[in-house]
C-alpha positions in Angstrom: -46.2 -19.6 44.8 -43.1 -21.5 43.8 -40.1 -19.5 42.6 -40.2 -19.2 38.9 -37.2 -17.1 37.7 -38.7 -16.9 34.0 -41.9 -15.5 35.5 -40.3 -12.8 37.7 -37.8 -11.8 34.9 -40.9 -11.3 32.6 -42.1 -8.7 35.3 -38.8 -7.0 36.2 -37.5 -6.9 32.4 -41.2 -6.4 31.2 -41.5 -5.4 27.3 -44.9 -3.7 27.6 -46.8 -1.8 30.4 -50.2 -0.4 31.0 -50.9 2.5 33.5 -54.4 2.1 35.0 -55.4 5.4 36.7 -53.1 7.7 34.0 -54.3 11.4 34.2 -53.7 14.7 32.8 -54.7 16.4 36.1 -52.0 18.0 37.8 -51.2 16.4 41.5 -53.1 13.4 41.0 -51.1 10.2 41.5 -51.7 8.5 38.3 -50.4 11.9 36.6 -47.6 11.9 38.6 -46.4 8.6 38.0 -47.3 8.7 34.2 -45.4 11.8 33.9 -42.4 9.9 35.7 -42.7 6.7 33.5 -42.9 8.9 30.1 -39.9 10.9 31.0 -37.7 8.0 32.2 -38.7 6.4 28.4 -39.9 2.9 28.8 -38.6 0.9 25.9 -41.5 -1.1 25.3 -45.1 -0.5 24.5 -46.8 1.8 26.9 -50.6 1.9 27.4 -52.6 4.4 29.4 -55.8 3.5 30.7 -58.4 6.0 32.1 -62.0 6.0 30.7 -62.4 9.7 31.3 -59.8 10.6 29.2 -59.3 10.5 25.3 -55.5 11.4 25.6 -53.2 11.8 28.2 -49.9 13.9 27.7 -50.0 13.6 24.2 -50.8 9.6 23.8 -53.8 7.8 23.1 -55.7 6.9 26.4 -57.9 3.3 26.6 -60.9 3.0 28.7 -59.7 -0.2 30.1 -57.5 -3.4 30.0 -59.8 -5.2 27.7 -59.4 -2.4 25.2 -55.7 -2.4 24.7 -54.4 -3.3 21.2 -51.7 -5.6 22.4 -50.3 -8.1 25.1 -49.3 -6.6 28.4 -46.4 -7.9 30.6 -47.1 -5.5 33.6 -50.0 -3.4 34.8 -49.3 -0.5 37.2 -52.4 0.3 39.3 -52.6 3.9 40.4 -56.1 3.9 41.7 -57.5 3.5 44.8 -57.6 0.2 46.7 -61.2 -0.7 46.4 -61.4 0.2 42.5 -58.7 -2.3 41.9 -60.6 -5.4 42.2 -62.2 -5.1 38.9 -59.2 -3.9 37.0 -57.5 -7.4 38.4 -60.4 -9.4 36.9 -59.9 -7.6 33.7 -56.2 -8.8 33.8 -57.3 -12.4 33.6 -56.8 -14.0 30.1 -54.6 -11.1 28.7 -51.3 -12.7 29.2 -50.5 -10.1 32.1 -47.3 -11.3 33.9 -47.7 -8.8 36.9 -49.6 -6.4 38.5 -48.3 -3.6 40.6 -50.6 -2.0 43.2 -49.5 1.2 44.3 -52.3 2.1 46.6 -52.5 1.4 50.5 -55.6 0.8 52.3 -54.8 -3.0 52.6 -53.7 -5.2 55.4 -51.8 -2.3 57.1 -55.1 -0.8 58.2 -56.8 -3.5 59.6 -59.2 -6.3 59.0 -61.4 -4.6 56.4 -58.1 -4.1 54.5 -56.5 -7.5 55.3 -60.1 -8.8 53.5 -59.4 -6.7 50.5 -55.8 -8.1 50.1 -56.8 -11.4 50.4 -59.1 -11.0 47.6 -56.7 -9.2 45.4 -54.2 -12.3 45.7 -57.2 -14.9 45.0 -57.7 -12.6 41.9 -54.3 -12.8 40.7 -54.1 -16.6 41.4 -57.3 -17.0 39.5 -55.9 -14.8 36.5 -52.4 -16.3 36.5 -50.1 -13.3 37.4 -48.4 -12.3 39.9 -49.2 -9.3 42.5 -46.5 -6.9 43.8 -47.3 -4.7 46.7 -50.3 -3.5 47.7 -48.8 -0.3 49.3 -45.7 0.0 47.3 -43.9 2.2 44.4 -43.2 -0.5 42.1 -40.1 -1.3 40.0 -37.1 0.7 38.7 -35.0 -1.0 36.1 -32.5 1.2 33.9 -32.2 -2.2 31.5 -35.9 -1.5 30.0 -36.7 2.3 31.6 -39.2 1.2 33.9 -39.3 3.5 37.0 -41.1 4.1 40.5 -42.7 7.3 41.6 -41.0 9.8 41.9 -38.3 8.4 39.4 -38.5 10.8 36.3 -34.8 11.7 36.9 -33.0 8.5 37.9 -30.1 7.1 35.9 -30.4 4.9 32.8 -27.0 3.8 33.3 -27.0 -0.1 34.2 -25.2 -1.3 37.3 -24.5 -4.4 39.2 -26.6 -3.6 42.6 -30.1 -4.8 43.2 -32.0 -3.3 46.1 -35.2 -4.3 47.2 -37.4 -2.5 49.6 -40.5 -2.9 51.6 -40.7 0.8 51.8 -41.6 2.9 48.7 -39.8 6.3 50.3 -36.7 4.5 50.7 -36.5 2.8 47.5 -36.8 6.4 45.8 -34.2 7.6 48.3 -31.5 5.0 47.5 -32.2 5.2 43.7 -31.7 9.0 43.8 -28.4 8.8 46.1 -27.3 6.2 43.8 -27.3 8.7 41.0 -25.6 11.5 42.9 -23.0 9.2 44.0 -22.5 7.4 40.7 -23.6 4.3 41.5 -25.9 2.3 39.2 -28.4 -0.3 39.7 -29.5 -3.4 38.1 -33.0 -2.7 39.6 -34.7 -1.6 42.7 -37.9 -3.2 43.7 -40.4 -2.0 46.1 -42.8 -4.8 47.0 -44.7 -3.1 49.9 -47.0 -5.5 52.1 -45.7 -8.6 49.8 -49.1 -9.9 49.6 -47.5 -12.3 46.9 -44.3 -11.6 45.6 -41.9 -11.3 48.7 -38.6 -10.9 49.8 -37.6 -14.4 49.6 -38.3 -14.7 45.9 -36.9 -11.3 45.0 -33.7 -12.8 46.9 -33.7 -15.9 44.8 -34.2 -13.5 41.6 -31.7 -11.4 42.1 -29.1 -14.3 42.8 -30.1 -16.0 39.6 -29.9 -12.6 37.6 -26.9 -12.4 35.7 -26.8 -8.7 35.7 -26.6 -8.4 39.7 -23.5 -8.4 41.5 -24.5 -7.4 44.8 -28.1 -7.7 46.4 -29.1 -5.2 49.0 -32.3 -4.6 50.7 -34.4 -2.8 53.5 -36.6 -5.2 55.4 -39.3 -4.5 58.0 -40.5 -8.1 58.4 -41.2 -11.4 56.6 -44.2 -13.6 56.0 -42.3 -16.9 56.1 -39.4 -17.2 58.3 -38.3 -20.7 57.1 -38.8 -19.9 53.8 -36.9 -16.3 53.9 -34.2 -18.3 55.9 -33.6 -20.5 53.0 -33.6 -17.9 50.3 -31.6 -15.9 51.9 -28.8 -18.4 52.7 -29.0 -19.4 48.9 -28.6 -16.2 47.8 -25.5 -15.3 50.0 -23.9 -18.3 48.9 -23.6 -17.0 45.4 -23.4 -13.2 45.7 -22.9 -10.9 48.7 -25.9 -9.7 50.6 -26.2 -6.4 52.4 -29.3 -5.9 54.5 -30.9 -2.9 56.2 -33.5 -4.3 59.0 -35.7 -1.9 61.1 -38.5 -2.8 63.5 -36.1 -4.4 66.2 -37.3 -2.4 69.3 -40.8 -2.6 70.5 -41.7 1.2 69.2 -40.4 0.4 65.6 -42.3 -3.0 65.7 -45.6 -1.2 66.2 -44.6 1.3 63.5 -43.9 -1.4 61.1 -47.0 -3.4 61.5 -48.8 0.2 60.8 -46.9 0.6 57.7 -46.8 -2.6 55.9 -48.6 -4.9 58.2 -45.3 -7.0 58.5 -44.4 -9.0 61.6 -40.8 -7.6 62.6 -39.5 -10.3 64.5 -36.6 -9.9 67.6 -33.4 -8.3 67.1 -31.5 -11.2 68.5 -33.0 -13.5 66.2 -32.5 -11.2 63.1 -28.9 -11.0 64.1 -28.1 -14.7 64.5 -29.9 -15.3 61.0 -27.7 -12.8 59.4 -24.8 -14.3 61.0 -25.8 -17.8 60.1 -26.2 -16.8 56.3 -23.1 -14.8 56.2 -25.2 -11.5 55.5 -23.8 -7.8 56.5 -26.1 -6.0 58.4 -26.2 -2.2 58.1 -28.1 0.7 59.7 -29.6 3.7 57.5 -29.8 5.0 54.0 -26.3 6.5 54.5 -24.2 3.4 55.7 -26.2 1.1 53.1 -25.0 3.5 50.2 -21.6 3.7 51.7 -21.4 0.1 51.5 -22.5 -0.3 48.0 -20.1 2.4 47.0 -17.3 0.9 48.5 -17.9 -2.3 46.7 -18.5 -0.7 43.3 -15.2 0.9 43.4 -13.0 -1.5 45.5 -14.6 -4.8 45.3 -13.4 -7.1 48.1 -10.5 -5.9 50.3 -8.6 -7.6 53.3 -8.5 -4.1 54.9 -5.2 -3.1 55.2 -5.3 0.7 55.1 -2.5 3.5 54.8 -4.4 6.7 56.4 -2.8 10.1 55.1 -3.6 13.7 55.5 -2.2 16.7 56.7 -1.9 17.0 60.7 -1.1 14.2 63.0 -4.3 14.5 64.9 -6.4 13.3 62.0 -4.1 10.4 61.0 -4.2 9.2 64.5 -8.2 9.4 64.6 -8.2 7.5 61.2 -6.0 4.9 62.9 -8.0 4.5 66.1 -11.5 4.2 64.0 -9.9 1.9 61.6 -8.7 -0.3 64.3 -11.5 -0.5 66.5 -13.4 -1.4 63.6 -11.3 -4.4 62.8 -9.3 -3.3 60.0 -5.5 -3.0 60.0 -3.2 0.0 59.8 0.2 -1.8 59.6 3.7 -0.2 59.6 5.1 0.6 56.4 8.0 -1.4 54.9 11.4 0.0 55.6 12.0 0.9 52.2 8.8 3.1 51.7 9.2 4.5 55.0 13.2 5.9 53.9 11.7 7.1 50.5 8.9 8.9 52.3 11.4 10.4 54.7 13.3 12.1 51.8 10.5 13.2 50.3 8.7 14.7 53.1 12.1 16.4 54.4 10.1 19.5 55.8 9.0 20.7 59.1 5.6 19.2 60.5 5.9 16.1 58.1 5.9 12.7 59.5 6.7 9.4 57.4 4.7 6.4 58.6 1.4 5.0 58.8 -0.5 7.0 59.6 1.1 9.3 56.9 1.1 13.0 58.1 2.3 15.3 55.1 2.3 18.0 57.5 -0.6 20.3 55.8 -3.9 19.7 54.3 -1.8 20.2 51.1 1.8 20.9 50.1 3.6 21.7 46.9 2.1 19.5 44.2 5.4 18.0 43.1 5.9 16.8 46.6 2.6 15.9 47.4 2.3 13.8 44.2 5.8 12.0 44.9 4.8 11.1 48.6 1.3 9.9 47.5 2.9 7.7 44.4 5.3 6.3 47.2 2.6 5.6 49.6 0.6 3.8 46.9 3.4 2.0 46.0 3.9 0.3 49.8 3.4 -3.5 49.6 2.0 -3.8 53.1 -1.4 -2.0 52.5 -3.9 -2.6 50.1 -6.3 1.1 50.5 -5.1 4.3 50.5 -7.4 6.9 52.7 -6.7 10.4 51.8 -8.1 13.3 54.2 -8.7 16.6 52.8 -10.5 19.4 54.5 -11.2 21.4 51.2 -11.3 24.7 52.8 -8.2 24.4 54.4 -6.7 23.0 51.3 -7.9 26.0 49.3 -6.2 28.5 51.6 -3.0 27.0 51.2 -3.0 26.0 47.3 -6.0 27.7 45.9 -8.7 26.1 43.6 -6.5 24.9 40.9 -4.1 23.2 43.6 -7.1 21.3 44.9 -8.0 20.0 41.8 -4.6 19.2 40.8 -4.6 17.3 44.3 -7.8 15.1 43.4 -6.0 14.5 39.7 -3.0 13.2 41.5 -5.1 10.8 43.5 -6.8 9.5 40.5 -3.1 9.0 39.1 -1.8 7.3 41.7 -4.7 4.8 41.8 -4.1 4.3 38.1 -0.4 3.9 38.2 0.0 2.0 41.2 -3.3 -0.4 41.2 -3.9 0.7 44.9 -7.4 1.1 45.7 -7.9 5.0 46.9 -10.3 6.4 49.1 -10.9 10.1 49.2 -12.3 11.8 52.2 -13.6 15.5 51.4 -15.5 18.0 53.7 -15.1 21.4 54.6 -14.7 22.9 58.2 -16.5 26.0 56.8 -20.1 26.1 57.7 -21.0 29.7 57.3 -24.0 30.3 55.0 -21.6 32.5 52.7 -19.1 29.6 52.0 -21.6 27.4 50.2 -18.8 27.5 47.2 -16.8 25.0 49.1 -19.9 22.2 49.2 -20.1 23.0 45.3 -16.4 22.4 44.8 -16.7 19.2 47.0 -19.4 18.1 44.9 -17.5 18.5 41.6 -14.0 16.8 43.1 -16.2 13.8 44.4 -18.1 13.5 40.9 -14.6 13.4 39.0 -12.9 11.1 41.7 -15.6 8.8 41.5 -15.8 8.5 37.8 -11.8 7.6 38.4 -13.1 4.8 40.5 -12.4 6.4 43.8 -15.0 6.3 46.7 -15.6 9.4 48.1 -16.9 10.1 51.8 -17.9 13.2 53.6 -16.0 11.9 56.9 -13.5 9.8 58.0 -15.9 7.9 60.4 -18.0 7.0 57.5 -15.3 5.8 55.0 -13.8 3.4 57.7 -17.2 2.0 58.5 -18.0 1.4 54.9 -14.4 0.0 54.5 -15.0 -2.3 57.5 -18.3 -3.7 56.4 -16.7 -4.2 52.8 -14.2 -6.4 54.3 -17.0 -8.3 56.1 -18.5 -9.0 52.8 -15.1 -10.6 51.6 -14.5 -12.6 55.0 -18.2 -13.8 55.3 -18.7 -14.6 51.4 -15.5 -16.3 51.1 -15.2 -18.3 54.3 -18.8 -19.2 55.1 -19.8 -20.2 51.5 -17.0 -22.3 50.0 
């Protein structure tokens, strides 16, 4: 199919929705998804279809697609593969724009499933609608209240990051992690086998979508290498693109083939394509979300860091990590050095970059003066502060730890310097879960203040390095 923005936009921003296979029966796939969608609160007309039910979750049920009282933009099929063909036939002539086939049992299981998938695609072509899937979780869109499974508690806040995924599970993981990390999405699309709507068209769509500022994705393989290359190059020319590609080892290529029936391709070819198009590669859910979090809070950065914390070893470690990742830890200006030496005129503190304040936390008035001065230094762009929360608690108590977080927020606000906080606990006993809760509370407040928060220096540095890569590749590769 030729890429058509309006057609795909009518699916992702659908104004009416039918769930075929909706059910009252607990633990049925159609029941679980319907409950998720009802909880999310779709803003348009929602029709529940099941010939064996009169009412589902307090809503009227309809026996089939032809009996629906109004037009339907998007149809979710939560029924088994072999029962889907008649519903696809029923969608023809109803003005349906897209059908999401959630069931597995198609190309990924072999020749019989492949024939069924080809039949589904032919019915979609004849009916004039697009097919999403099969073997997928569908669409999460906070703009209109669409969700995927299990998405009953996803955020309704609209953000600037799009995520496309061949894996349904990873689409849900990323969306849920996004909520816990304060990251909001323009949309998340799980597209499974990509029998019809595929990664290339989705890249083009989100490149044109005015709500999306960053495009991210999980890929197992592609159907048409040349078309994908062209779409990827066009998308990366206008917006940053961050991709996590699996299936580069022989064993994972076999897994990919059995999961979505995709051809994975060699690692060398993918690496070359990513470099040619100016795309940033990541590995794993955590790294993907770490980079999105950095982009949302910091935007693009040149990567000149001031690494700070209590203890010379952690600063040295952070500086080593940064320079190994291609980031800069420049010497501070003479004026900053002199003023910091005066502020930190106490045993164990060392003015410089890395900046050692002498202990995880020091008296708050001294801490604030030092952080403000560090934030004003013109040689650096990002202040990375490391805090072992349990050590800080021993020195300054809970009130002191919370005040330290508020000071970091004030430093960002008053100096204009980007701030990254590394928060963790070195107390791992089961009885010390208090610190885990405190870290989550502090992290939420810091993120609301525009500060990216990471659980380790290594993850913070990796995210910052990838963020720098976004700026360099996007600005220099695509004028």
